C-alpha positions in Angstrom: -17.6 60.3 61.7 -18.4 62.1 64.9 -19.5 60.0 67.9 -21.0 61.9 70.7 -20.7 61.3 74.4 -24.4 60.5 74.6 -24.0 57.4 72.4 -21.5 55.9 74.8 -23.5 56.9 77.9 -26.7 55.3 76.4 -24.8 52.1 75.6 -23.4 52.1 79.2 -26.9 52.3 80.6 -28.1 49.3 78.5 -25.4 46.8 79.4 -25.1 44.7 82.5 -21.3 44.0 82.1 -19.5 46.3 84.6 -16.2 46.1 82.6 -17.9 47.2 79.5 -19.6 50.0 81.4 -16.2 51.3 82.6 -14.8 51.2 79.1 -17.8 53.0 77.5 -17.7 55.7 80.2 -13.9 56.1 79.6 -14.6 56.6 75.9 -17.4 59.1 76.7 -14.9 61.1 78.8 -12.5 61.3 75.8 -15.4 62.4 73.5 -16.2 65.1 76.1 -12.7 66.6 75.6 -11.2 64.8 78.6 -7.7 63.6 78.7 -6.8 60.0 78.0 -5.2 59.9 81.5 -8.6 60.8 83.0 -10.2 58.2 80.8 -7.8 55.6 82.1 -8.7 56.4 85.7 -12.4 56.2 84.8 -12.0 52.9 82.9 -9.9 51.3 85.6 -7.0 50.7 83.3 -3.7 52.2 82.2 -3.0 54.9 79.6 -1.7 52.3 77.2 -4.9 50.3 77.4 -7.0 53.4 76.7 -4.8 54.2 73.7 -5.5 50.7 72.3 -9.3 51.4 72.6 -9.0 54.7 70.8 
């Protein structure tokens, strides 16, 4: 199953929870061929946390 970046971005716009927004945008960055390190910086976490999400 392919999940596109737009799905995560749309969910991020719909939520009010800032922590969830950061996580969704981090996942969107990965789907957009970004590195997991970049996603960790976007999500405000560590690389290990991002690896747990993915």
